[in-house]
C-alpha positions in Angstrom: -3.6 -46.4 -7.5 -1.4 -43.4 -8.1 -2.2 -40.3 -6.1 -4.2 -37.5 -7.7 -2.0 -34.6 -8.5 -3.3 -31.0 -8.3 -1.8 -28.1 -10.2 -0.1 -25.1 -8.4 -2.4 -22.9 -6.4 -0.1 -20.6 -4.4 2.2 -17.8 -5.5 5.2 -19.8 -4.4 4.0 -22.8 -6.3 3.4 -20.8 -9.4 6.9 -19.3 -9.2 8.4 -22.7 -8.8 6.3 -24.0 -11.7 7.5 -21.1 -13.9 11.2 -21.7 -12.9 10.8 -25.4 -13.8 9.5 -24.6 -17.3 12.2 -22.1 -17.9 14.8 -24.6 -16.9 13.5 -27.0 -19.5 12.9 -24.3 -22.1 15.2 -23.7 -25.1 14.7 -19.9 -24.5 17.5 -18.7 -22.3 17.4 -15.5 -20.2 20.0 -14.0 -22.5 17.8 -14.7 -25.6 14.8 -13.2 -23.9 16.6 -10.0 -23.1 17.9 -9.8 -26.6 14.3 -9.9 -27.7 13.5 -7.0 -25.4 16.4 -5.1 -26.8 15.2 -5.8 -30.4 12.2 -3.7 -29.5 14.2 -0.7 -28.4 12.3 1.5 -30.8 9.3 0.9 -28.6 9.6 0.0 -25.0 13.1 1.0 -24.3 13.1 4.4 -26.1 9.7 5.3 -24.6 10.9 4.4 -21.1 14.1 6.3 -21.6 12.2 9.3 -22.9 9.9 9.3 -19.9 12.8 8.9 -17.4 14.9 11.6 -19.2 12.0 14.1 -19.1 11.4 13.4 -15.4 15.1 13.8 -14.6 15.3 17.1 -16.5 12.2 18.4 -14.7 13.9 17.7 -11.4 17.0 19.6 -12.4 19.2 16.6 -13.4 21.7 16.4 -16.2 22.7 13.5 -18.5 26.1 11.9 -18.7 28.0 10.4 -21.6 26.5 6.9 -21.6 22.9 7.8 -22.5 21.4 7.0 -19.1 18.6 8.6 -17.0 17.8 8.3 -13.3 14.2 8.9 -12.1 11.6 7.7 -9.6 13.5 8.5 -6.5 11.7 7.4 -3.3 12.7 7.4 0.4 12.1 4.9 3.1 12.8 4.7 6.9 15.6 2.4 8.0 14.9 0.9 11.5 17.0 2.5 14.3 16.8 2.5 18.0 14.4 5.3 19.2 16.9 6.4 21.8 19.7 6.8 19.3 20.8 10.3 18.2 21.6 8.8 14.8 19.2 8.1 11.9 19.3 6.4 8.5 17.3 6.9 5.3 17.1 4.5 2.3 16.7 5.8 -1.2 16.0 3.9 -4.4 15.6 5.1 -8.0 15.4 3.6 -11.5 18.3 3.7 -14.0 17.1 3.6 -17.7 19.2 3.3 -20.8 18.4 3.6 -24.5 19.8 0.1 -25.2 18.3 -1.9 -22.3 21.8 -2.5 -20.8 24.2 -0.5 -18.7 28.0 0.0 -19.1 29.8 -2.9 -17.5 31.9 -0.7 -15.2 29.1 1.7 -14.2 29.1 2.8 -10.6 26.7 4.9 -8.5 26.8 7.1 -5.5 24.5 9.3 -3.4 26.0 12.7 -2.4 24.7 13.9 0.9 25.1 17.4 2.5 23.5 20.2 4.4 22.5 22.4 1.5 22.1 22.2 -2.3 25.6 21.9 -3.8 27.2 21.4 -0.4 27.5 17.6 -0.5 30.2 16.7 2.0 29.5 12.9 2.0 29.6 10.4 -0.8 27.7 7.1 -0.1 28.3 4.1 -2.4 25.2 2.7 -4.0 24.3 -0.7 -5.4 22.8 -1.2 -8.9 20.3 -4.1 -8.9 19.4 -5.8 -12.2 15.8 -7.0 -11.9 14.9 -9.6 -14.5 11.5 -11.2 -14.9 10.7 -13.9 -17.4 7.9 -16.2 -18.0 8.1 -19.4 -20.0 4.9 -18.5 -21.9 4.8 -17.2 -25.5 4.1 -13.5 -25.5 5.9 -12.8 -22.3 6.3 -10.7 -20.4 10.0 -10.2 -20.1 11.3 -7.4 -18.0 14.8 -6.1 -17.6 15.1 -3.1 -15.2 17.8 -1.5 -13.1 17.5 0.2 -9.7 20.1 2.1 -7.8 19.8 1.6 -4.0 21.7 3.1 -1.1 21.4 3.8 2.7 22.3 7.2 3.9 23.6 6.4 7.4 24.9 8.2 10.5 22.5 11.1 10.0 21.7 13.3 13.0 18.2 13.2 14.5 15.9 16.1 13.7 18.2 17.6 10.9 17.5 18.5 7.2 19.7 16.9 4.5 20.1 17.4 0.8 21.1 14.7 -1.6 21.5 13.7 -5.3 22.2 10.5 -7.1 25.3 10.4 -9.3 26.6 7.9 -11.9 30.2 7.4 -13.0 29.4 8.5 -16.5 28.5 11.9 -15.3 24.7 11.5 -15.0 23.4 13.4 -12.0 19.9 14.0 -10.6 18.7 17.3 -9.3 18.7 18.1 -5.6 16.2 16.7 -3.2 15.9 17.1 0.6 14.5 15.4 3.7 14.3 15.8 7.4 15.2 13.0 9.9 13.0 12.1 12.8 13.6 14.1 16.0 15.1 12.3 18.9 12.9 11.3 21.9 14.9 12.8 24.7 15.0 10.6 27.9 11.7 9.0 26.9 9.9 12.4 27.0 7.8 12.4 23.9 6.3 15.8 25.0 9.5 17.3 23.8 8.5 16.5 20.2 6.6 19.0 18.0 3.3 18.1 16.5 3.5 16.2 13.2 1.3 14.9 10.4 1.4 11.8 8.3 -0.9 10.8 5.3 -2.3 7.6 4.0 -4.2 6.1 1.1 -4.4 2.9 -0.9 -5.4 1.4 -4.3 -3.5 4.2 -6.2 -2.4 3.0 -9.7 -1.3 5.4 -12.5 -3.0 8.1 -14.5 0.1 8.7 -16.6 0.5 5.6 -18.8 2.6 6.3 -21.9 0.9 6.7 -25.2 4.1 6.4 -27.3 3.8 3.9 -30.2 5.4 0.6 -29.4 3.6 -0.1 -26.1 1.9 -3.1 -27.5 2.4 -5.6 -24.6 1.0 -8.9 -25.8 3.0 -8.9 -29.0 6.1 -10.9 -29.4 8.8 -8.8 -27.7 11.0 -9.2 -30.8 8.4 -7.4 -33.0 6.9 -5.1 -30.4 7.6 -2.0 -32.5 5.8 -3.3 -35.5 2.8 -4.0 -33.3 2.3 -0.4 -32.4 -0.6 0.7 -30.3 -0.8 2.1 -26.7 -1.5 0.6 -23.3 -5.1 -0.6 -23.2 -7.1 1.7 -20.9 -8.2 -0.1 -17.8 -5.6 -2.8 -18.0 -2.4 -1.0 -17.1 -3.7 2.4 -15.9 -6.6 3.9 -14.1 -8.1 5.6 -17.1 -11.3 3.8 -17.5 -13.5 5.9 -15.1 -17.2 5.7 -15.4 -18.5 8.6 -17.5 -21.0 9.4 -14.7 -18.3 9.6 -12.0 -18.8 13.2 -10.7 -15.0 13.5 -10.0 -13.2 11.4 -12.6 -15.9 11.1 -15.3 -16.1 12.9 -18.6 -17.6 16.0 -17.0 -15.9 15.5 -13.6 -13.8 17.9 -11.5 -10.6 15.8 -11.7 -9.8 13.3 -14.4 -6.5 12.2 -12.8 -7.3 11.6 -9.1 -4.3 9.3 -8.4 -1.9 12.0 -9.5 -3.8 14.8 -7.9 -4.1 13.1 -4.5 -0.4 12.3 -4.5 0.4 16.0 -5.0 -2.3 17.2 -2.6 -0.8 15.1 0.2 2.3 17.3 -0.1 0.2 20.3 1.0 -0.2 18.6 4.4 3.6 18.5 4.9 3.6 14.9 6.1 6.6 13.3 7.8 5.7 10.0 6.1 3.0 8.5 3.8 1.4 5.1 4.1 0.2 3.2 1.0 -1.9 0.3 2.2 -1.5 -2.0 -0.8 -2.4 -2.3 -4.4 0.4 0.1 -5.3 0.7 0.4 -9.1 -1.4 -2.4 -10.7 1.3 -3.8 -12.9 -0.8 -6.9 -12.3 -4.4 -5.6 -12.9 -5.9 -9.1 -12.4 -4.9 -9.2 -8.7 -4.9 -13.0 -8.0 -1.2 -13.8 -8.0 -1.5 -16.2 -11.0 1.2 -16.6 -13.8 1.5 -13.8 -16.3 0.4 -14.1 -19.9 0.0 -11.0 -21.9 -1.1 -12.6 -25.2 -4.5 -11.0 -24.8 -3.5 -7.8 -23.0 -4.7 -5.6 -25.8 -8.3 -6.9 -25.3 -8.0 -6.1 -21.6 -8.2 -9.8 -20.5 -5.9 -12.7 -19.8 -6.3 -16.4 -20.7 -8.1 -18.5 -18.0 -5.8 -19.2 -15.0 -3.4 -16.4 -16.0 -3.0 -12.7 -15.1 -2.1 -9.7 -17.3 1.3 -8.3 -16.2 3.4 -5.3 -17.3 6.5 -4.7 -15.3 7.0 -1.3 -16.8 4.0 0.1 -15.0 6.2 0.2 -11.9 8.4 2.8 -13.7 5.4 5.0 -14.5 4.3 4.8 -10.9 7.6 5.6 -9.3 7.9 8.7 -11.6 4.3 9.6 -10.7 5.1 9.8 -7.0 8.7 11.2 -7.2 7.7 14.8 -6.5 6.6 13.7 -3.0 8.5 10.4 -2.3 11.9 11.9 -3.1 11.5 14.1 0.0 9.0 12.2 2.2 9.4 8.5 3.1 6.8 6.3 1.6 6.0 3.1 3.4 4.3 0.3 1.5 2.0 -2.6 2.5 1.2 -5.3 -0.1 -2.2 -6.0 -1.6 -3.6 -8.7 -3.8 -2.5 -6.7 -7.0 1.1 -6.8 -5.6 1.5 -10.6 -5.7 3.8 -11.0 -8.7 5.3 -14.5 -9.3 7.3 -13.1 -12.3 10.5 -13.0 -10.3 12.3 -16.1 -9.1 13.2 -16.7 -5.5 16.8 -15.8 -5.8 19.4 -14.7 -3.2 19.8 -11.4 -5.1 16.1 -10.6 -4.2 16.5 -11.4 -0.5 16.5 -15.1 -0.2 14.3 -18.1 -1.0 11.0 -16.8 0.5 9.7 -13.9 -1.5 6.1 -15.1 -2.0 5.6 -12.9 -5.1 7.4 -9.9 -3.6 10.8 -10.3 -5.3 10.2 -7.3 -7.4 9.3 -5.2 -4.4 12.6 -6.0 -2.8 14.4 -4.6 -5.8 12.2 -1.6 -6.5 11.3 -0.5 -2.9 13.1 -0.3 0.4 11.1 -2.5 2.8 12.7 -2.2 6.3 13.1 -6.0 6.7 12.7 -6.1 10.5 9.6 -8.3 10.5 9.4 -12.1 10.7 11.7 -14.1 8.5 10.1 -15.0 5.2 7.6 -12.1 5.3 9.2 -9.3 3.2 6.4 -6.8 3.4 5.8 -7.2 7.2 7.7 -4.7 9.3 7.4 -2.0 11.9 8.8 1.5 12.5 8.2 4.3 15.0 8.0 8.0 14.6 7.7 10.1 17.8 5.1 8.6 20.0 3.5 6.5 17.2 4.3 2.9 16.3 3.3 1.7 12.8 3.2 -1.9 11.5 2.8 -3.0 7.9 0.6 -6.1 7.9 0.5 -8.5 4.9 -3.2 -9.2 4.5 -2.5 -11.6 1.7 -1.2 -14.0 4.3 -4.5 -13.8 6.2 -7.2 -13.4 3.5 -10.2 -15.7 3.2 -11.3 -14.0 -0.1 -8.2 -14.4 -2.3 -6.2 -17.3 -1.0 -3.2 -17.5 -3.4 -0.8 -16.4 -0.5 -3.0 -17.3 2.5 -1.1 -19.0 5.3 2.4 -18.6 3.7 3.9 -17.4 7.0 2.6 -20.5 8.9 1.6 -18.2 11.8 4.9 -16.3 12.0 3.2 -13.0 11.1 0.6 -13.4 13.8 3.3 -14.2 16.4 5.3 -11.2 15.3 2.3 -8.9 15.6 1.5 -10.0 19.1 5.1 -9.8 20.2 5.5 -6.3 18.7 2.2 -5.0 20.1 3.0 -6.4 23.6 6.4 -4.7 23.5 5.0 -1.4 22.5 2.2 -1.4 25.1 4.9 -2.0 27.8 6.9 1.1 26.9 6.4 4.7 28.0 7.4 6.2 24.6 4.8 4.7 22.2 1.3 6.1 22.8 -0.5 5.5 19.5 -0.3 2.3 17.5 -1.3 2.2 13.8 -1.6 -0.9 11.6 -1.9 -0.6 7.8 -2.8 -3.4 5.5 -4.8 -4.1 2.4 -7.9 -6.4 2.8 -10.5 -5.0 5.2 -11.4 -6.4 8.6 -14.4 -4.0 8.6 -16.0 -2.5 5.4 -19.3 -2.7 3.6 -18.8 -2.4 -0.2 -20.4 -4.5 -2.8 -17.1 -5.6 -4.3 -15.0 -6.9 -1.3 -16.7 -5.8 2.0 -15.0 -7.5 5.0 -12.5 -10.3 5.1 -13.2 -12.9 7.8 -9.6 -14.2 7.7 -8.2 -10.8 8.4 -10.8 -10.0 11.0 -10.2 -13.3 12.9 -6.5 -12.5 13.4 -6.6 -8.7 13.8 -9.7 -8.1 15.9 -8.4 -10.1 19.0 -5.0 -8.4 18.7 -6.3 -4.8 18.2 -8.8 -5.3 21.1 -6.3 -6.9 23.5 -3.5 -4.4 22.8 -5.8 -1.4 22.3 -4.6 -0.5 18.8 -5.8 3.0 18.0 -6.1 3.0 14.2 -6.2 0.4 11.4 -5.7 1.8 7.9 -7.2 -0.5 5.2 -7.5 -0.5 1.4 -9.0 -3.0 -1.2 -12.4 -1.4 -1.3 -12.3 1.7 -3.6 -14.2 4.0 -1.3 -13.6 5.9 1.9 -15.2 4.4 5.0 -14.7 5.0 8.7 -16.1 2.8 11.5 -17.2 3.7 15.0 -14.8 2.3 17.6 -14.8 -1.5 17.7 -13.7 -3.8 20.4 -14.0 -7.6 20.5 -16.0 -7.5 17.3 -18.6 -5.1 18.5 -19.2 -1.4 18.2 -18.9 0.3 21.5 -20.3 3.8 20.8 -21.2 6.3 18.1 -18.4 8.4 16.8 -19.8 10.9 14.3 -18.0 13.6 12.6 -16.2 15.8 15.2 -16.3 13.1 17.9 -13.5 12.5 20.4 -12.6 8.8 21.0 -10.6 7.2 23.8 -9.2 4.0 22.1 -8.0 2.6 25.5 -11.6 2.3 26.6 -13.7 2.7 23.4 -11.8 0.5 21.0 -10.2 0.7 17.5 -11.1 2.9 14.6 -10.9 1.2 11.2 -10.5 3.4 8.1 -10.8 2.2 4.5 -8.8 4.5 2.2 -9.0 2.5 -1.0 -10.1 5.8 -2.5 -6.6 6.5 -3.7 -7.3 6.9 -7.4 -8.4 3.6 -8.9 -12.0 3.7 -10.4 -14.5 3.7 -7.5 -16.7 1.0 -6.1 -20.2 1.1 -4.7 -21.5 0.3 -1.2 -23.7 -2.8 -0.9 -27.0 -2.4 -2.8 -30.5 -2.8 -1.5 -31.3 -6.4 -0.4 -32.2 -8.6 -3.4 -31.7 -12.2 -4.6 -28.3 -11.2 -5.9 -27.4 -9.4 -2.7 -29.2 -11.2 0.1 -29.5 -9.9 3.6 -28.5 -12.2 6.6 -30.8 -15.1 7.3 -33.8 -14.1 9.3 -33.5 -10.4 8.5 -36.4 -8.8 6.7 -35.5 -5.1 5.9 -38.3 -2.6 6.0 -38.6 1.2 5.7 -35.3 2.9 5.0 -33.3 -0.3 5.5 -34.9 -1.8 2.4 -33.2 0.9 0.3 -29.7 0.8 -1.2 -27.0 1.7 1.3 -25.9 5.3 0.6 -23.3 7.7 1.7 -22.7 9.6 4.9 -20.2 12.4 5.4 -20.1 16.1 6.3 -22.1 18.1 3.9 -23.8 15.2 2.1 -27.4 15.5 1.1 -29.0 12.4 -0.5 -30.9 12.9 -3.7 -34.6 13.2 -3.0 -34.1 14.0 0.7 -33.3 11.8 3.7 -34.1 8.1 3.3 -36.0 8.8 0.0 -33.7 7.0 -2.5 -31.1 5.4 -0.2 -30.5 4.2 3.3 -28.6 7.1 5.0 -29.2 6.0 8.6 -25.9 4.4 9.3 -27.3 1.0 10.1 -26.5 -1.5 7.4 -28.5 -4.6 7.1 -26.9 -5.9 4.0 -23.2 -6.3 4.2 -21.1 -9.5 4.1 -17.9 -11.0 5.3 -15.7 -13.5 3.4 -15.3 -17.0 4.9 -13.0 -19.9 4.0 -15.9 -22.2 4.3 -16.9 -23.4 0.8 -13.6 -22.3 -0.7 -13.4 -22.9 -4.5 -10.5 -23.0 -6.9 -12.4 -22.6 -10.2 -10.3 -19.5 -11.1 -7.0 -21.2 -10.5 -6.7 -19.9 -6.9 -8.5 -20.4 -3.7 -11.6 -18.1 -3.3 -13.7 -17.8 -0.2 -17.5 -17.4 0.0 -19.7 -14.5 1.1 -21.6 -14.7 4.4 -24.2 -11.9 4.8 -24.1 -9.9 8.0 -26.0 -7.0 9.6 -23.7 -4.3 11.0 -24.0 -1.0 12.9 -20.4 0.2 12.8 -20.2 2.0 9.4 -20.1 5.7 10.4 -18.7 7.6 7.5 -19.1 6.6 3.8 -17.8 8.4 0.7 -17.6 6.7 -2.7 -15.2 8.9 -4.6 -11.5 9.9 -4.1 -10.0 10.9 -0.7 -6.9 10.5 1.5 -6.3 10.6 5.2 -4.3 13.2 7.0 -3.4 12.3 10.6 -2.2 15.1 13.0 -0.3 13.9 16.1 0.2 16.2 19.1 2.6 14.6 21.6 2.5 15.4 25.3 4.6 15.0 28.4 4.0 11.9 30.4 0.7 12.0 32.2 -0.7 14.7 29.8 -3.2 14.2 27.0 -1.8 13.4 23.6 -4.0 13.4 20.6 -4.2 11.9 17.1 -6.7 13.7 14.8 -7.9 11.9 11.7 -8.9 14.3 8.9 -10.5 13.0 5.7 -9.8 15.1 2.6 -11.9 14.5 -0.5 -10.4 15.2 -3.9 -12.2 17.9 -5.9 -15.5 17.3 -4.2 -18.2 18.4 -6.8 -19.5 21.8 -6.1 -16.8 22.7 -3.6 -14.8 24.8 -6.0 -11.6 23.8 -4.0 -8.9 21.2 -4.7 -9.9 19.2 -1.7 -12.5 19.4 1.1 -12.5 18.1 4.6 -15.5 15.7 5.0 -14.8 14.1 8.3 -12.8 14.6 11.5 -12.4 12.5 14.6 -9.9 12.9 17.4 -8.3 10.0 19.4 -6.9 10.8 22.8 -4.6 9.0 25.2 -2.7 9.6 28.4 0.9 10.0 27.4 3.1 7.2 28.7 0.3 5.2 30.2 0.7 2.1 28.1 -1.8 -0.7 28.4 -4.9 -0.1 30.6 -7.8 -2.3 31.5 -11.1 -1.2 29.9 -14.4 -1.5 31.8 -15.7 -5.0 31.8 -12.5 -6.5 30.4 -11.6 -10.0 31.4 -8.4 -10.2 33.5 -5.3 -9.8 31.3 -2.9 -12.7 31.0 -0.4 -11.0 28.7 3.1 -12.2 29.1 6.2 -10.1 28.7 8.9 -11.2 26.4 11.4 -13.5 28.1 13.7 -11.5 30.4 11.6 -8.3 30.4 10.0 -6.9 33.5 6.9 -4.7 33.9 7.5 -1.0 33.9 5.7 0.7 36.7 1.9 0.3 36.3 2.0 0.1 32.5 0.7 -3.5 32.5 -2.4 -4.6 34.4 -1.9 -6.6 37.6 
């Protein structure tokens, strides 16, 4: 008997399957790119027009070859904290009218201390990113990105830069400031700083130029006409009753607005916790087929995909990202098996992130084969990007791809940071939630099972999550349990109280709802019979909120949630072409703040000398809160405190620690428990 063969189920298997079909297909890559060029009156000209306008707005000027450079964004490059030198990576898109670049085109980044005073010229690479599916209707993408690292920068200094091409094309001036140096391990010498965070952003600026008819044959895309279908490749399908983004709302473009509002906080960096631009609106990592894109759907077992949404997104964030490093984690909508696992994209293990390696500047200091897992430090804060797709019980297309390497890296890095005197606060940012209570995704048991023991053992201060399109903040959690109440205005000691989990999937994508009242469709946990307020729909809870009809009249506003759930791998099905987990009802008491429209997180850090009190204050800023009459309103604040330089401490009732130092390391003073 011959063995039963199953079809591909993971992102890597889908990529390999696609490459195999292409290898046997009569359609070559050159022929496919010719087809794209044939539609220059649509896609290419529209893209060039958008890029040219963005470049001109930023003060740039065109050269002789008909090119435009736009979508500049910065990223940290890992350096030793004790070093007086810093590095900064920059990427941008290069667009032409014809879909190709001059063969001898070269690029540089000019760097200096003031606009027009560029004393250093840094050579830049131009990466040609090509994506092609062996499926009629595409998509085929041909895009170019210029990439460079500005190295040997002095710590704590401001720099100006511009990108220049050999045909004379030049961008306008942009500037950034490097991280200050930690002198002799004394983080108290650092000035206070702020960083911002959000997730699930997408675009509000999709082109409406004729010719954007993805789903037509690329060779006749101009003849097809039309625009991007709302809700497929942009955010513009908000519910009419949404008080912020609806027809009578206070802000019809929350993704754009929040990006710009974050600049008012003067952040030193911004975290985007996955689901970046929604070029893949289906979000399951399946092969792309745009033959039905105009209807807003994809054939069974396939995903819609439009690579040009990335260009729109990068231009959307350029006003902030050209001057402030943006650091990205990957979500389920960021698994894109359009791009082959080639050396040009970083090796053979890209797991659907090949396009990210070309478009973004991921630091690359995480475990081998995990492109979007990395760490960086700023002042007394250590930050880790976690790839929740590797851990997810809900959407399993990429689950387990690291074979445990990510978990080992997380423990190794956390252990190292908690044995140093210079890192006080530790922040993880990732997509799927370990702790959340929405009706759409709630909590992911696979993520929780890996992260909760690590955050508890190594006293992680803050976990920034996305996936659920709401804002939600937990009380401090340790070993899977709430330790205390932390209402608006509270002060929390993570070393003894536990970790705060914040969901900021409120970044601009149309909103979700919290779990509804218990019913047959949304059952409570077994043995739980809700009564009184708990029998009502879960409502909101934030500063200034007043439930309709008065407290506990139409919704449960008490903070105890009897009707949430967590995803489990038990009962996993593959009916959608990917592994999908099952929902397990759970009753919880840790959901402290809940807001179901658009908001971002501003985090204020005040370093201190060793032995002093250092603080990290989390401020939730809601976009155009109805009735406020202001661009944004603070709806929650909680302050985390630590003893500077203390490292890992035993919390009351903790089991004896058996943490091992990396081979060859020795304990530093009393930083590790005896």
